[in-house]
KOLKE-230628 format. One record per residue: x, y, z of N, C-alpha, C, CB in turn; residue in one letter. Coordinates in pm, whole numbers, padded with zeros to 5 digits, always signed. Atoms other than C-alpha are relative to their C-alpha. Glycine has a CB too. Layout:
! KOLKE-230628
XYZXYZXYZXYZa...
***
This chain:
! KOLKE-230628
+00091-00074+00024-00013-00021-00002+00090+00158+00012-00127-00036+00103x-00092-00089-00045+00279+00237+00068+00085+00028-00086+00059-00034+00100x-00139+00037+00121+00509+00118-00250-00011+00177-00060-00052-00173-00177x+00008-00084+00116+00375+00413-00477+00047+00123+00051-00139+00011-00066x+00005-00178-00079+00387+00738-00241+00176+00014-00030-00061+00014+00245x-00089-00028+00003+00764+00618-00221+00081+00004-00091+00021-00033+00059x-00018+00002+00197+00836+00553-00588-00048+00141+00001-00126-00133-00127x+00044-00163+00020+00672+00909-00597+00122+00106+00014-00117+00047+00124x-00096-00116-00049+00910+01062-00391+00144-00054-00065+00004+00017+00190x-00104+00029+00035+01218+00891-00510+00068+00096-00131-00019-00135-00019x-00052-00097+00159+01143+01001-00865+00024+00102-00037-00059+00011-00088x-00126-00152+00021+01231+01376-00776+00101-00021+00047-00024+00145+00067x-00152+00008-00111+01515+01307-00537+00084-00061-00142-00005-00153+00190x-00136+00059+00089+01694+01110-00843-00015+00179-00104-00044-00221-00131x-00038-00086+00121+01603+01430-01124+00077+00120+00091-00149+00059-00107x-00175-00095-00102+01785+01692-00832+00105-00060+00021-00006+00046+00166x-00116+00052+00046+02048+01432-00857+00043+00087-00058+00002-00103-00067x-00029+00009+00174+02060+01423-01217+00058+00212+00002-00230-00061-00140x-00019-00077+00021+02073+01820-01217+00040+00067+00088-00057+00021-00048x-00113+00011-00108+02263+01881-00955+00164-00082-00023-00077-00079+00118x-00055+00068+00047+02514+01651-01120+00083+00143-00145-00110-00140-00027x-00045-00082+00113+02522+01861-01417+00025+00193+00003-00115-00042-00104x-00061-00069-00081+02550+02140-01259+00085+00055+00028+00004-00021+00046x-00127+00022-00062+02822+02050-01089+00140+00036-00135-00008-00183+00065x-00071+00061+00065+03002+01913-01406+00077+00138-00092-00087-00119-00071x-00149-00130+00070+03309+02191-01538+00027-00052-00151+00206-00017+00106x-00028-00013+00120+03268+02186-01898+00115-00012-00073-00032+00082-00017x-00059-00064+00108+03478+02360-02001+00155-00097+00085-00021+00216-00017x-00131+00068-00041+03798+02093-01855-00016-00083-00143+00007-00099+00170x-00015+00099+00103+03633+01872-02151-00033+00098-00144-00115-00143+00030x+00044-00033+00124+03568+02143-02403+00097-00012-00074-00054+00114-00015x-00117+00087+00096+03894+01996-02612-00053-00092-00061+00116-00070+00066x+00027+00151+00010+03773+01699-02618-00180+00026-00124-00029-00090+00225x+00107-00006+00079+03444+01823-02731+00003+00097-00133-00102+00035+00087x-00041-00065+00102+03554+02095-02942+00071-00137-00126+00114+00122+00069x-00037+00067+00149+03762+01868-03133-00104-00140-00116+00154-00077+00049x+00103+00046+00028+03476+01609-03169-00139+00096-00143-00037-00016+00157x+00135-00139+00025+03211+01914-03301+00121+00005-00190+00012+00244+00189x-00001-00088+00091+03482+02047-03574+00029-00127-00120+00115+00134+00028x-00024+00105+00098+03601+01686-03727-00122-00087-00050+00097-00090+00059x+00182+00037+00092+03186+01568-03797-00015+00172-00080-00205-00037+00177x+00055-00120+00121+03189+01928-03966+00113-00020-00129+00012+00201+00075x-00107-00029+00158+03510+01917-04215-00032-00135-00046+00209+00030+00014x-00010+00061+00093+03411+01547-04246-00130-00027-00039+00078-00093+00016x+00151-00008+00134+03022+01614-04413-00002+00144-00069-00194-00015+00088x+00050-00069+00045+03123+01942-04513+00106-00062-00167-00001+00150+00090x-00099+00052+00124+03434+01797-04748+00009-00167-00010+00168+00062+00027x-00012+00117+00065+03366+01409-04793+00025-00009-00121-00086-00060+00013x+00001-00044+00154+03349+01536-05199+00220-00038-00013-00081+00244-00023x-00213-00068+00088+03767+01652-05144+00083-00102+00101+00088+00261+00056x-00125+00100-00075+03922+01297-04950+00014+00041+00141+00164+00017-00073x-00026-00023-00109+03901+01415-04627-00021-00114+00146-00067+00110-00002x-00038+00099-00114+03846+01121-04417+00104-00099-00082-00149-00089+00072x-00145+00078+00073+04115+00943-04669+00071-00051+00122+00122+00117-00096x-00096+00100-00029+04335+00718-04469+00086+00158+00014+00043-00149-00129x-00125-00060+00016+04599+00930-04621+00028+00090+00063+00025+00033-00098x+00008-00166+00005+04474+01289-04567+00000-00017+00164-00162+00096-00092x+00000-00035-00186+04409+01218-04152+00112-00050-00004-00113-00074+00129x-00125-00030-00112+04740+01066-04096+00095+00122-00074+00112-00166+00031x-00030-00134-00047+04846+01362-04236-00033+00092+00009+00052+00038-00019x+00001-00099-00120+04735+01545-04003+00057+00016+00105-00082+00008+00044x-00072+00031-00111+04893+01381-03777+00151+00011-00013-00036-00126+00040x-00118+00004+00071+05223+01400-03973+00015+00196+00059-00021-00062-00208x-00040-00156+00093+05199+01770-04029-00049+00068+00184-00155+00068-00213x+00023-00065-00180+05080+01857-03611+00139-00083+00090-00210-00076+00094x-00132+00070-00080+05409+01605-03482+00050+00103+00036+00110-00092-00073x-00079-00087-00051+05604+01910-03483+00015+00112+00137+00000+00048-00088x+00060-00078-00057+05399+02122-03312-00039-00094+00139-00107+00059-00093x+00046+00112-00176+05276+01853-03032+00120+00053+00083+00018-00236-00009x-00058+00060-00104+05671+01813-02927+00008+00122+00023+00110-00097+00002x-00018-00146-00071+05722+02213-02887-00105+00045+00111-00009+00114-00114x+00075+00023-00125+05376+02164-02697+00028-00016+00081-00059-00062+00016x-00020+00067-00117+05439+01983-02449+00071+00041+00071+00028-00101-00006x-00060-00092-00059+05713+02164-02330-00017+00120+00020+00073-00001-00028x+00055-00176-00089+05505+02514-02341-00083-00101+00050-00089+00182-00094x+00108+00077-00122+05273+02259-02122+00070+00050+00160+00007-00221-00017x-00062-00008-00200+05528+02270-01816+00030+00187-00012+00236-00137+00054x-00056-00139+00066+05650+02631-01977-00135+00113+00136-00049+00011-00258x+00107-00039-00039+05260+02757-01877-00048-00015+00149-00071-00051-00079x+00017+00060-00096+05165+02542-01620+00087+00056+00118+00016-00123-00034x-00033-00027-00100+05416+02679-01427+00016+00236+00008+00147-00121+00010x+00005-00121-00021+05311+03054-01472+00047+00108-00136+00082+00009+00122x-00126-00080+00070+05535+03156-01759-00010-00031-00107+00138-00020+00037x+00041-00027+00055+05556+03220-02093+00094-00015-00075-00058+00072+00020x-00141+00051+00087+05834+03113-02391-00074+00026-00146+00064-00199+00029x+00121-00054+00085+05738+03341-02698+00168-00071-00145-00078+00254+00033x-00048+00008+00115+06110+03200-02887+00039-00144-00088+00098+00074+00021x+00049+00051+00037+06032+02898-02956+00033-00100-00110-00056+00062+00000x+00035+00037+00167+05941+02864-03325+00193+00071-00031-00202+00134-00106x-00082-00032+00063+06262+03077-03394+00177-00076+00069-00033+00157-00003x-00064+00074-00087+06483+02844-03159+00002-00129-00098-00073-00011+00151x-00026+00188+00137+06386+02516-03414+00026+00086-00136-00218-00153-00046x-00022-00070+00042+06474+02781-03663+00161-00008-00013-00066+00081+00049x-00186-00001-00046+06834+02830-03554+00053-00156+00052+00034+00126+00169x-00025+00122-00073+06860+02472-03411+00011-00073-00166-00142-00058+00134x-00035+00093+00177+06812+02339-03791+00102+00072-00059-00143+00002-00139x-00147-00080+00103+07070+02567-03982+00163-00094+00110-00001+00288+00037x-00130+00038-00003+07328+02506-03719+00010-00165-00013+00063+00058+00132x-00056+00115-00022+07258+02126-03668+00048-00018-00226-00149-00134+00109x+00034+00009+00145+07214+02144-04102+00212+00023-00013-00153+00164-00083x-00108-00103+00028+07608+02377-04104+00095-00215+00065+00005+00231+00142x-00056+00105-00077+07711+02101-03812+00004-00154-00052-00071+00004+00120x+00016+00145+00111+07646+01779-04048+00089+00044-00095-00167-00039-00084x-00091-00074+00042+07851+01964-04290+00120-00035-00007-00002+00085+00050x-00132-00077-00036+08105+02035-04134+00076-00131+00014+00000+00108+00147x-00037+00044-00066+08160+01739-03923-00082-00120+00048+00032+00082+00059x+00101+00158-00021+07908+01414-03915-00140+00041+00044+00065-00120+00142x+00110-00029-00059+07576+01369-03811+00002-00002+00176-00093-00096-00061x-00033+00012-00239+07678+01290-03367+00042+00150+00002+00205-00146+00102x-00010-00107-00024+07839+01650-03397-00104+00108-00062+00115+00014-00025x+00114-00051+00071+07562+01813-03573-00106-00018+00082-00023-00059-00128x+00059+00032-00137+07346+01696-03321-00038+00056+00105+00051-00054+00047x-00052-00107-00130+07507+01838-03073-00003+00104-00032+00129-00003+00056x-00040-00155+00006+07573+02185-03189-00203+00001+00023+00112+00087-00199x+00187-00061+00006+07154+02178-03239-00002-00034+00124-00148-00081-00109x+00085-00032-00153+07088+02066-02858+00077+00145+00009+00038-00133+00168x-00090-00178-00080+07368+02326-02750-00072+00104-00048+00188+00052-00060x-00016-00119+00060+07219+02588-02934-00159+00033+00082+00028+00003-00191x+00098+00006-00073+06874+02491-02788-00030+00028+00194-00021-00117-00046x-00071-00031-00088+07046+02517-02453+00012+00043+00037+00049+00004+00013x-00015-00180+00055+07182+02850-02541-00103+00040+00073-00026+00053-00183x+00157-00125+00011+06827+03020-02568-00045-00074+00132-00156-00014-00179x+00131+00008-00084+06655+02807-02299+00093+00035+00155-00100-00188-00012x-00069-00113-00137+06964+02889-02011-00011+00116+00038+00114+00025+00002x+00000-00106+00013+06971+03219-02074-00121+00050+00037+00038+00023-00103x+00195-00095-00093+06568+03324-02057+00012-00075+00136-00232-00067-00100x+00026+00125-00150+06584+03051-01771+00081+00173+00085+00154-00248+00006x-00045-00099-00115+06868+03279-01573-00016+00140-00042+00151-00019+00041x+00060-00206-00017+06710+03634-01700-00076+00048+00068-00070+00074-00103x+00167+00031-00059+06367+03560-01566+00022-00063+00121-00105-00108-00097x-00048+00109-00144+06488+03325-01261+00076+00122+00077+00137-00169-00042x-00014-00060-00088+06733+03557-01152+00038+00131+00016+00049-00054+00043x-00004-00176-00001+06730+03907-01261-00205+00046+00016+00096+00075-00219x+00146-00018+00081+06314+03896-01287-00043+00048-00046-00077+00003+00014x+00014-00117+00158+06273+04032-01583-00141-00111-00049+00205+00001-00168x+00144+00096-00012+05885+03891-01705+00056-00103-00105-00178+00086-00055x-00032+00129+00120+05929+03567-01926-00032+00096-00145-00140-00175+00016x+00008-00039+00122+05752+03752-02181+00075+00101-00089-00097+00025+00001x-00105-00113+00040+05967+04060-02229+00105-00124-00066+00075+00116+00159x-00056+00079+00037+06246+03821-02269+00030-00064-00069-00003-00027+00024x+00030+00134+00129+06172+03519-02487-00060+00111-00115-00157-00162+00054x+00052-00053+00188+06001+03819-02749+00189+00055-00026-00183+00214-00019x-00117-00060+00031+06351+03959-02738+00121-00096-00080+00047+00052+00133x-00100+00139+00070+06521+03593-02790-00038-00064-00129-00002-00135+00099x+00076+00067+00129+06265+03546-03067+00087+00071-00097-00181+00032-00024x-00106-00043+00162+06442+03806-03283+00133+00000-00038-00003+00126-00038x-00119+00021-00009+06755+03725-03166+00075-00119-00043+00016+00019+00101x-00077+00107+00046+06787+03386-03255-00053+00000-00146-00017-00140+00086x+00033+00028+00198+06582+03397-03626+00145+00129-00031-00251+00089-00095x-00098-00082+00095+06873+03705-03690+00096-00047+00052+00005+00155-00011x-00105+00086+00016+07149+03493-03584-00033-00139-00116+00030-00047+00155x-00037+00109+00110+07043+03223-03840-00098+00062-00118-00040-00184+00050x-00015-00017+00114+06950+03429-04089+00127+00048-00061-00087+00062-00024x-00122-00115+00007+07262+03609-04056+00144-00089-00054+00031+00082+00186x-00098+00097+00000+07473+03324-04033+00040-00107-00124-00035-00068+00108x+00018+00077+00173+07346+03132-04370-00042+00164-00059-00180-00169-00031x+00086-00084+00075+07262+03478-04547-00089+00019-00080+00030+00038-00033x+00176+00019+00133+06923+03343-04638+00008-00086-00053-00044+00097-00136x-00037+00176+00089+07041+03029-04774-00058-00162+00066+00203-00028+00010x+00003+00121-00070+06918+02713-04705+00093-00120+00010-00095-00042-00033x-00136+00098-00001+07174+02454-04588-00031-00139-00048+00067-00019+00153x+00036+00079+00011+07080+02159-04739+00055-00142+00045-00019+00026-00086x-00055+00109-00119+07123+01802-04508+00008-00104-00136-00132-00056+00170x-00015+00105+00030+07261+01480-04702+00019-00113+00054+00051+00010-00048x+00016+00133-00008+07306+01224-04459-00127-00077+00010+00064-00029+00089x+00066+00044+00046+07072+00959-04522-00084+00007+00160+00047-00112-00088x+00011+00062-00216+07072+00841-04127-00084+00097+00045+00178+00015+00134x+00033-00128-00076+07005+01176-04003-00204+00021-00035+00128+00159-00087x+00105-00082+00062+06710+01286-04251-00101-00153+00010+00046+00088-00183x+00070+00165-00074+06535+00881-04176-00045+00029+00103+00096-00130+00041x+00062+00053-00110+06560+00904-03842-00067+00122+00088+00106-00085+00079x+00111-00157-00023+06441+01322-03772-00112-00018-00114+00100+00187-00040x+00104-00013+00101+06145+01255-03984-00063-00045-00067+00007+00036-00053x-00034+00024+00128+06220+01133-04343-00108-00185+00004+00215+00007-00023x+00026+00128+00040+06156+00749-04264-00109-00093+00090+00132-00062-00003x+00152+00087-00057+05872+00524-04113+00064-00109+00080-00117-00082-00139x-00065+00077-00086+05880+00308-03824-00151-00170-00074+00002+00096+00221x+00096+00050+00080+05700-00004-04019-00128+00070-00095-00046-00073+00084x+00085-00074+00069+05392+00135-04151-00081+00206+00053-00110-00128-00002x-00011-00113-00049+05417+00469-03905+00094+00048-00029-00012+00008+00103x-00156-00078-00004+05613+00745-03984+00083+00031+00148-00024+00161-00070x-00077-00025-00140+05860+00841-03753-00042+00156+00103+00181+00010-00051x+00034-00141-00119+05716+01190-03673-00059-00026+00115-00099+00112-00047x+00140+00050-00091+05409+01034-03526+00113-00056+00190-00115-00214-00129x-00124+00061-00065+05705+00800-03316+00087+00167+00077+00116-00103-00156x-00067-00139-00080+05860+01158-03182-00123+00032+00100+00041+00157-00120x+00036-00049-00137+05575+01277-03026-00097-00082+00052-00047+00138+00005x+00058+00078-00058+05392+00980-02925+00122+00045+00131-00024-00156-00078x-00157-00025-00116+05759+00985-02720-00067+00109+00070+00188+00065-00082x-00018-00145-00090+05717+01325-02607-00155+00017+00064+00049+00161-00115x+00125-00013+00007+05342+01314-02539+00042-00128+00146-00098-00028-00172x-00012+00079-00145+05384+00999-02271+00094+00042+00083+00031-00141-00010x-00061-00044-00039+05683+01114-02154-00072+00129+00101+00077+00007-00098x+00090-00105-00059+05513+01438-02047-00090+00001+00060-00038+00059-00053x+00148+00066-00082+05214+01279-01954+00042-00011+00171-00046-00198-00071x-00010+00059-00175+05390+01122-01657+00122+00098+00045+00055-00207+00027x-00122-00080-00096+05677+01341-01539-00115+00124+00028+00187+00062-00102x+00092-00100-00046+05354+01652-01528-00102-00053+00126-00084+00046-00130x+00148+00018-00104+05106+01434-01357+00087-00125+00182-00188-00150-00155x-00070+00087-00152+05356+01155-01145+00117+00022+00040+00016-00149-00005x-00130+00004-00080+05683+01309-01072-00016+00093+00137+00128+00058-00098x-00021-00120-00098+05794+01563-00818-00001+00125-00098+00153-00010+00092x-00013-00115+00097+05893+01774-01064-00084+00078-00082+00063-00030-00072x+00167-00070+00087+05536+01823-01225-00062+00054+00142-00146-00160-00100x+00088-00067-00129+05403+01892-00883+00065+00096+00040-00029-00084+00127x-00059-00125-00079+05660+02155-00800+00000+00173-00105+00190-00060+00043x+00029-00124+00078+05603+02301-01143-00146+00054+00031+00016-00030-00156x+00166-00056-00044+05202+02343-01059-00002+00041+00088-00111-00076+00018x-00037-00068-00180+05289+02427-00684+00029+00191-00096+00244-00114+00125x-00081-00109-00014+05501+02711-00820-00092+00103-00135+00190-00051-00027x+00026-00045+00066+05243+02828-01127-00113+00016+00080+00019-00038-00107x+00082+00022-00092+04937+02774-00910+00033+00143+00139+00030-00175+00042x-00053-00061-00087+05091+02974-00625+00199+00026+00067-00088-00061+00076x-00154-00016+00008+05440+03128-00632+00036+00022+00163+00053+00145-00110x-00048-00039-00150+05480+03248-00247-00068-00102+00047-00036+00150+00074x+00032+00080-00116+05278+02968-00077+00126-00094-00057-00176-00070+00021x-00137+00095+00077+05556+02738-00337+00099+00035+00084+00056+00039-00172x-00117-00020-00018+05817+02916-00192-00015-00047+00204+00046+00178-00070x+00023+00064-00172+05716+02824+00202-00012-00085+00005-00091+00021+00089x-00118+00136+00007+05728+02502+00130+00070-00043+00004+00034-00049-00031x-00152+00051+00138+06015+02480+00025+00064-00010-00111+00029-00070-00029x-00019+00037+00150+06013+02429-00331+00109+00165-00073-00208-00024-00088x-00062-00126+00130+06302+02653-00558-00078+00033-00068+00102-00029-00105x+00033-00056+00114+06097+02849-00733+00104+00037-00166-00045+00112+00065x-00039-00021+00070+06308+03022-00888+00087-00108-00106+00031+00082+00053x-00036+00109+00099+06493+02717-01018-00095-00080-00051+00086-00085+00048x+00101+00025+00034+06185+02564-01093-00062+00030-00178-00056+00062+00104x+00034-00082+00105+06115+02846-01351+00096+00007-00133-00013+00127+00059x-00177-00004+00092+06516+02831-01470-00036-00141-00123+00199-00067+00157x+00013+00126+00028+06430+02450-01571-00102+00009-00106-00033-00086+00116x+00106+00047+00113+06141+02492-01753+00004+00111-00124-00169-00008+00071x-00016-00100+00128+06250+02771-01966+00093-00098-00079+00078+00172+00033x-00134+00097+00040+06600+02552-02065-00114-00120-00066+00129-00066+00171x+00102+00112+00017+06372+02259-02073-00063+00038-00188-00152+00022+00156x+00026-00064+00199+06211+02445-02395+00100+00050-00062-00104+00133-00035x-00062-00012+00120+06430+02549-02535+00107-00128-00072+00073+00123+00025x-00087+00230+00032+06635+02190-02577-00105-00050-00098-00017-00173+00200x+00139+00076+00056+06233+02075-02694+00045+00045-00161-00188+00078+00072x+00005-00050+00169+06276+02325-02951+00100+00019-00114-00043+00120-00005x-00136+00109+00156+06604+02239-03097+00000-00135-00044+00172-00024+00042x+00020+00128+00091+06479+01905-03136-00143-00007-00088+00004-00135+00101x+00102+00011+00071+06185+02000-03301+00055+00087-00131-00132+00048+00078x-00126-00035+00126+06466+02239-03536+00005-00164-00047+00199+00078+00075x-00078+00110+00099+06616+01875-03640-00152-00091-00003+00176-00103+00084x+00102+00062+00037+06252+01735-03682+00030+00044-00173-00146+00050+00089x+00018-00104+00117+06199+01988-03946+00071-00021-00101+00027+00128+00029x-00075-00020+00116+06507+01987-04140+00093-00175-00011+00112+00163+00029x-00001+00146+00030+06534+01545-04119-00158+00063-00085+00003-00147+00163x+00144+00057+00047+06147+01606-04279+00029+00125-00133-00176+00019+00141x-00001-00065+00130+06254+01885-04548+00128+00016-00054-00060+00125+00004x-00175-00009+00029+06615+01784-04551+00094+00109-00063+00033-00101-00086x-00065-00115+00031+06755+02114-04478-00017+00114+00098-00040+00037-00124x+00037-00094-00149+06793+02371-04205-00004+00157-00090+00166-00009+00165x+00061-00115+00076+06641+02698-04324-00055+00117+00178-00175-00086-00134x+00051-00102-00117+06561+03005-04054-00100+00014-00027+00051+00125+00026x+00163-00044-00053+06245+03024-04135-00067-00103+00064-00104+00041-00121x+00110+00128-00013+06128+02670-04031+00000+00067+00199+00090-00238-00058x+00023-00015-00117+05955+02693-03718-00116+00169+00056+00159-00013+00049x-00022-00158-00025+05856+03096-03766-00193-00034+00016+00099+00139-00168x+00102-00028-00035+05483+03134-03585-00055-00106+00053-00057+00052-00080x+00036+00104-00109+05486+02823-03403-00035+00011+00135+00087-00072+00012x+00040-00048-00138+05477+02939-03095-00174+00065+00059+00106+00120+00012x+00122+00012-00038+05170+03081-03123-00145-00122-00042-00022+00122-00033x+00054+00160-00017+05020+02729-03241+00049-00076+00138+00065-00097-00135x-00082+00057-00177+05246+02586-02915-00108+00073+00079+00207+00078+00060x+00067-00080-00163+05052+02853-02697-00176-00014-00029+00057+00232+00021x+00129-00032-00058+04691+02826-02833-00026-00141+00023-00110+00085-00090x-00026+00126-00030+04746+02439-02846-00065-00017+00127+00140-00032-00001x-00014+00035-00191+04855+02390-02428-00107+00055+00000+00127+00070+00127x+00149-00017-00048+04537+02633-02374-00100-00067-00026-00048+00096-00026x+00133+00048+00024+04274+02515-02539+00008-00194+00041-00042+00048-00190x-00035+00106-00049+04411+02169-02430-00002-00014+00162+00117-00017-00056x+00074+00049-00128+04322+02250-02069+00056+00072+00137+00021-00168+00014x-00078-00036-00032+04627+02407-01932-00028+00130+00025+00080-00033-00060x+00033-00179-00030+04516+02778-01728+00119+00047-00088+00017+00072+00198x-00142-00128-00010+04728+03072-01894+00028+00032+00166-00057+00191-00089x-00005-00086-00114+04718+03183-01534+00132-00123+00090-00194+00031+00086x-00101+00109-00023+04965+02855-01429-00118-00078+00106+00177+00059+00076x+00044+00111-00139+04872+02600-01174-00022-00118-00029-00127+00025+00080x+00044+00166+00079+04721+02290-01361+00010+00055-00137-00189-00085+00033x-00038+00017+00142+04829+02156-01684-00055-00179-00049+00194+00031-00010x+00016+00104+00024+04727+01867-01893+00049-00017-00101-00094-00033+00011x-00086-00002+00126+04968+01751-02145-00056-00109-00111+00161-00038+00042x+00119+00113+00115+04660+01464-02318-00052+00128-00089-00183-00106+00104x+00081-00098+00081+04514+01808-02351+00077+00054-00101-00055+00111+00078x-00055-00082+00148+04743+01987-02572+00066-00065-00084+00093+00113+00014x+00005+00041+00091+04779+01723-02778-00111-00006-00069+00044-00077+00013x+00172-00056+00073+04394+01731-02870+00068+00126-00060-00168+00053+00139x+00005-00176+00024+04499+02110-02882+00101+00024-00116+00058+00105+00153x-00126-00028+00137+04762+02045-03131-00089-00061-00120+00188-00110+00017x+00083+00049+00088+04530+01815-03327-00093+00054-00116-00056-00049+00065x+00112-00018+00071+04255+02004-03337+00047+00121-00073-00131+00012+00083x-00123-00088+00088+04517+02319-03462-00033-00002-00132+00156-00061+00005x-00058+00124+00117+04605+02046-03752-00098-00019-00093+00030-00159+00060x+00127+00017+00082+04243+01945-03844-00046+00123-00023-00108-00082+00061x+00014-00097+00036+04146+02313-03861+00093+00065-00117-00006+00048+00100x-00106-00017+00142+04451+02385-04118-00034-00073-00107+00149-00043+00020x+00054+00072+00167+04361+02094-04313-00094+00038-00090-00056-00124+00006x+00154-00005+00109+03995+02148-04387-00001+00115-00021-00159-00040+00053x-00061-00067+00082+04068+02485-04444+00049+00018-00134+00053+00003+00039x-00049+00022+00100+04282+02427-04731-00076-00075-00077+00103-00039+00016x+00172+00093+00044+04015+02146-04840-00031+00077-00045-00126-00057+00093x+00090-00109+00057+03839+02381-04875-00006+00125-00050-00059+00018+00057x-00114-00069+00128+04036+02617-05086+00031+00136+00083-00087+00043-00195x-00112-00131-00111+04144+02937-04801+00092-00014-00052+00044-00011+00171x-00085+00007-00047+04415+03072-04847+00109+00023+00146+00002+00026-00069x-00161-00013-00134+04720+03160-04619-00065+00120+00136+00209+00119-00114x+00066-00156-00098+04577+03533-04524-00097-00035+00100-00095+00124-00101x+00164+00076-00106+04215+03292-04394+00056-00056+00093-00116-00136-00068x-00065+00125-00071+04388+03070-04260+00047+00076+00189+00180-00060-00124x+00000-00084-00044+04565+03322-04065-00067+00059+00101+00002+00033-00063x+00085-00041-00063+04247+03462-03933-00060-00057+00109-00063+00022-00065x+00043+00086-00036+04109+03182-03837+00112-00001+00148-00012-00110-00115x-00152+00006-00079+04467+03079-03637+00007+00117+00193+00142+00101-00163x+00007-00122-00057+04429+03423-03471-00154-00012+00105+00001+00122-00135x+00113-00002+00000+04038+03381-03418+00043-00171+00149-00090-00005-00193x-00076+00133-00014+04190+03006-03209+00063+00039+00165+00140-00029-00149x-00116-00073-00137+04460+03237-02944-00176+00047+00089+00161+00217-00076x+00087-00091-00035+04132+03473-02899-00085-00073+00131-00087+00043-00132x+00092+00140-00024+03876+03136-02820+00090-00047+00146+00012-00145-00164x-00031+00051-00135+04146+02984-02611+00034+00063+00126+00088-00067-00012x-00050-00087-00096+04198+03299-02382-00117+00025+00025+00092+00108-00025x+00108+00007-00063+03856+03326-02333-00086-00107+00086-00050+00031-00073x+00075+00179-00105+03742+02939-02227+00128-00017+00098-00020-00213-00134x-00108+00033-00087+04078+02924-02012-00056+00008+00131+00121+00088-00015x+00133+00004-00106+03969+02847-01709+00099+00015+00121-00116-00165+00004x-00030-00075-00134+04028+03070-01400+00061-00062+00134-00123+00052+00041x-00054+00104-00131+04196+02948-01069-00096+00088+00085+00200-00007+00059x
***
């Protein structure tokens, strides 16, 4: 006799519980995945006759975004620590020409070491000026961006530096591991390593603590100056590896390689869920942010838009990323 009233009372409570769950759901945490699915379906329907869904085109999207993904993984640590690095694109271009010139003069191993040394020097300089002198990272890396691209153009007289070493070109971008392009392997390794380090290691926790509340991190014994130096050093070294990937894939070093990658990497990181204000970060989200940008670029090209129109869309992505950034 009493069962029906109990059931009737339970139903409103169930609806109320579901309503609370939906109200508490932070959609900003999943906006990148929602956006990725929506954009993918949009282009799949709009461009189905242009071969958007062909295996070769989808594989090409992954290949074209691999270098940006590598840069963006390191940028995730920089932004999570409440810093910024605008010099990564220019560093990649400088590393590509130094590597190419080193290979031509001394061979592949010395050339690789020379390229890594360029990234380490740029990153260490950025880190020292920011952490020791307290100069804002925006200003330091903006200046370093101009220095790196100027040096790269100067030492090459604006001429491309060919790389004729087949082993280097195969390892750094031109070769495949079975059916999988080598660039995908490189990006996969960086994403896996970055995700583990940021989420599972003491260094990753210290990076997030430094970006979340630097004063509190100092009181807990974290050397925030050292963390700031380390993330900018890491960013420079990873940018030099990205420059080698450009050089290996295109079989030459040029100062133009990496131009504009800093904007794409920052957009990928913010779209992926890393707070622009520091204190939180996700490398997996960064991967999807990079793929979303590559997806949009590929779709716009197939749709017939020219490069200037693509630049407008990229700018819109960055504005959208800032607007959707999760605030502390």
